[in-house]
C-alpha positions in Angstrom: 132.0 64.1 246.0 135.6 63.5 245.7 136.7 66.9 245.1 134.0 68.8 248.0 136.1 67.1 250.5 139.5 67.7 249.6 138.4 71.4 249.7 136.9 70.7 252.5 139.9 68.4 254.4 142.9 68.7 252.5 145.1 65.5 253.3 143.1 64.7 255.6 140.3 62.9 253.3 142.8 60.4 253.4 141.8 59.5 257.1 138.7 59.5 256.7 138.5 57.5 253.5 140.7 54.9 254.7 137.5 54.0 257.0 135.0 53.7 253.9 135.5 49.9 253.7 134.9 49.2 257.8 132.0 51.5 257.0 130.6 49.6 254.5 131.3 46.7 256.2 129.1 47.4 259.8 126.4 48.9 257.2 126.4 45.0 255.2 126.2 43.5 258.8 123.6 45.4 260.6 121.2 47.0 257.6 121.7 44.4 254.9 122.9 40.5 255.6 121.6 41.6 259.7 124.8 39.4 260.4 125.9 42.1 263.0 123.0 41.2 265.8 125.1 37.8 265.6 128.4 36.3 267.7 129.2 34.3 265.0 128.6 37.9 262.1 131.3 40.1 263.9 133.8 37.1 263.6 133.4 37.6 259.7 135.7 41.0 260.1 138.1 38.9 261.9 138.7 41.5 265.3 138.4 38.3 267.4 141.8 37.0 267.5 144.7 38.5 267.5 147.2 36.3 265.7 149.6 37.7 268.2 152.2 34.7 267.1 153.1 36.3 263.8 153.2 39.6 263.9 156.9 39.8 264.3 156.3 38.2 260.5 153.8 40.6 259.5 156.0 43.7 260.5 159.7 42.2 259.6 159.1 41.0 256.4 156.8 43.8 254.9 159.9 45.9 255.8 162.2 43.5 254.2 160.3 44.3 251.1 160.9 48.4 251.3 164.3 47.5 252.7 165.4 44.8 249.6 164.2 47.9 247.1 165.9 50.1 248.4 169.0 48.6 248.8 168.7 47.6 244.9 167.8 51.0 243.7 170.8 52.7 245.6 173.3 50.6 243.6 171.4 52.3 240.6 172.6 54.9 238.8 169.3 57.0 239.8 169.7 57.0 243.6 172.3 56.7 246.6 172.3 56.1 250.1 173.0 59.1 252.2 172.4 59.2 256.0 169.7 61.3 257.1 171.3 65.3 258.9 168.6 64.3 261.9 170.6 60.8 262.3 169.1 57.1 262.0 168.2 57.1 265.2 165.6 59.7 265.1 164.5 58.6 261.6 163.7 55.2 263.0 161.8 56.9 265.8 159.9 58.5 263.6 159.0 55.7 261.6 157.9 53.4 264.3 155.7 56.6 265.5 154.3 56.8 261.8 153.2 52.7 262.3 151.8 53.7 265.5 149.8 56.4 263.9 148.7 54.9 260.3 148.1 52.3 261.8 144.1 52.5 263.0 143.8 54.0 259.3 144.9 50.4 257.9 142.8 48.9 259.9 140.0 51.0 258.8 141.1 49.5 255.4 141.4 45.7 256.0 139.0 45.3 258.0 136.6 46.0 255.0 139.0 44.0 252.3 140.5 41.0 254.3 138.0 41.4 256.7 134.5 41.1 255.9 135.2 40.7 252.2 137.9 38.2 251.9 135.9 35.8 254.1 133.3 36.0 251.8 135.0 35.4 249.1 136.9 32.2 250.1 134.5 29.9 248.6 135.6 31.4 245.3 139.1 29.1 246.3 141.9 30.9 248.0 144.0 32.2 244.9 140.6 33.7 242.9 139.6 35.3 246.3 142.8 36.9 247.0 142.9 38.4 243.8 139.4 39.9 243.6 140.0 41.4 247.1 142.7 43.1 245.3 141.4 44.4 242.1 139.0 46.0 244.3 141.0 47.2 246.7 143.1 49.1 243.5 139.2 50.3 242.8 139.2 51.5 245.6 142.0 53.8 245.5 141.0 55.5 241.7 138.9 58.2 242.9 142.1 59.2 245.1 144.1 58.7 242.2 141.9 60.6 239.7 140.1 63.1 241.2 142.7 64.4 244.0 146.0 66.4 243.7 146.9 64.3 246.7 147.8 60.7 245.3 150.8 60.0 242.7 150.4 63.4 240.3 153.9 63.3 239.7 154.6 60.3 237.0 152.6 59.4 234.4 149.3 58.1 234.4 150.0 55.0 231.5 152.8 54.0 234.2 152.0 54.5 237.6 148.5 52.6 237.3 149.8 49.7 236.1 152.3 48.9 239.2 150.0 50.6 241.7 147.0 47.8 240.4 149.9 45.3 240.0 151.0 45.8 243.8 148.1 45.8 245.7 147.2 42.5 244.1 150.8 41.3 245.1 149.7 42.9 248.4 146.6 41.2 249.1 148.2 37.7 248.5 150.7 38.9 251.5 147.9 40.9 253.8 145.6 38.1 252.7 147.7 35.1 253.7 148.7 36.9 257.0 144.7 36.8 257.7 144.1 33.5 256.7 146.8 31.5 258.4 145.7 33.3 261.6 142.0 34.0 261.1 143.0 37.4 262.3 142.5 41.4 260.4 145.5 42.2 263.0 148.8 40.8 261.0 147.4 41.7 257.7 146.8 45.6 259.2 150.3 45.8 261.1 152.0 44.8 257.5 149.4 47.7 255.8 151.0 50.1 258.4 154.5 49.3 258.1 154.2 48.9 254.4 152.6 52.7 254.4 155.3 53.7 257.1 158.6 52.2 255.6 158.5 53.6 251.7 158.2 56.9 253.7 161.0 56.7 256.0 163.3 54.9 253.5 162.4 57.9 251.3 165.2 59.9 253.9 167.8 58.1 253.3 167.8 58.3 249.2 169.1 61.0 247.5 168.1 61.3 243.6 168.2 63.6 240.8 165.2 62.1 239.7 162.5 61.6 241.8 159.7 60.1 239.6 161.8 57.7 238.3 163.2 56.4 242.0 159.4 57.3 243.5 157.2 56.8 241.5 158.9 54.1 239.3 161.1 52.4 240.9 160.4 52.0 244.9 158.2 54.7 246.4 154.7 53.3 247.2 154.3 50.9 244.1 157.4 51.5 242.1 158.7 48.1 239.9 160.8 47.0 242.9 158.5 46.9 245.4 156.1 45.9 243.3 158.7 42.7 242.6 159.9 42.1 246.0 155.6 42.0 247.0 155.5 39.4 244.7 158.2 37.4 245.4 156.8 37.6 249.5 153.6 36.7 248.4 154.7 33.6 246.8 157.4 32.9 249.5 154.2 33.1 252.7 152.1 31.1 250.3 154.7 28.0 249.5 155.3 28.1 253.5 152.2 28.3 255.1 149.8 26.2 252.8 152.5 24.2 250.4 154.4 22.7 253.3 151.9 21.3 254.9 152.1 24.2 257.9 148.6 25.1 257.8 147.6 22.7 260.1 148.7 24.7 262.6 146.4 27.9 261.2 143.1 28.5 262.9 140.4 26.5 261.6 138.5 29.2 259.4 138.7 33.2 259.3 135.2 33.3 259.1 134.4 31.8 262.3 134.4 28.2 261.9 132.5 28.9 258.0 135.6 28.8 255.9 137.6 26.5 256.2 141.5 27.6 255.5 142.4 24.3 253.0 140.3 26.1 250.4 142.4 26.4 247.1 
C-alpha cells in the first residue's frame, strides 16, 4: 500500500501520511468510542485551547535545539559554517514560510499523538505515557523509513534507526510537556513544525565533505547532537514545569478535566 502511494504521489505521500494520526483519532472518536458526539469528547484532542502564552517557548526552544547542535558540528572537522549565496535574510524568510507551510501537517500528527493518544495514556503516569507515545510515533514512521526511497536513505539503518527512535522519544517529552502544561495541542504542533523547518534551514549554513556523517549521524533530522540537545531540553522542561511547582499555573487537564496534570 505504501509503495503504491509512493509511485502515485511521490513526495506528496509525506503530506498524506502526516494526516493519518488525526484520521485514526477521528475514527476512534466517531465510530468506536462515540466520544466525538459530545463536547467533552472533542476536548481530548486539545484543540479547544491555544496555549498562547508559551508559543514563544515552543518556537524558541525547538529552534535552539537545532541551533546548538549545528554550532557544535560547525566546530568539528566534519563541517563548517558558510553564509548562503542568497543571503541570510532570504534563508530566514524561507524558514518562516516553511514553518507556516509545515504547521498543518505537524498538527495532523500531533492531534493523533500528543492530542488524543497522550490524553488517554496519562493514567499510566506522565513519564510512561510520554515514552509510549514516543515509541508509537516512531513506529508510525517505520513504513516511510523501510518501504520508501524518500526517508533517510543515505545512512546505515543500523545507525540511523536507534538515533531516529531515540530522538522521536526525546521529542515526545518536549512536545508532550508543552501539551500537558497548557492543555493544548497547538504549542506541540508549533514546536514540531519548527523542528522540521529548522534542520532543513540550517543545512543551508553548513558545508561538509562528509554529508552522511553530518546530516544523518550528527545533526539533520535526528542525528546524535539533535538527540542530545532534545533530551536536555526535555529534562529542562520537565524540571521547570513539574519539579519547581510551576504546574500550579497550568491548565487543569489535557482532556477536558478528566486527567489531572499532577499525574506522575
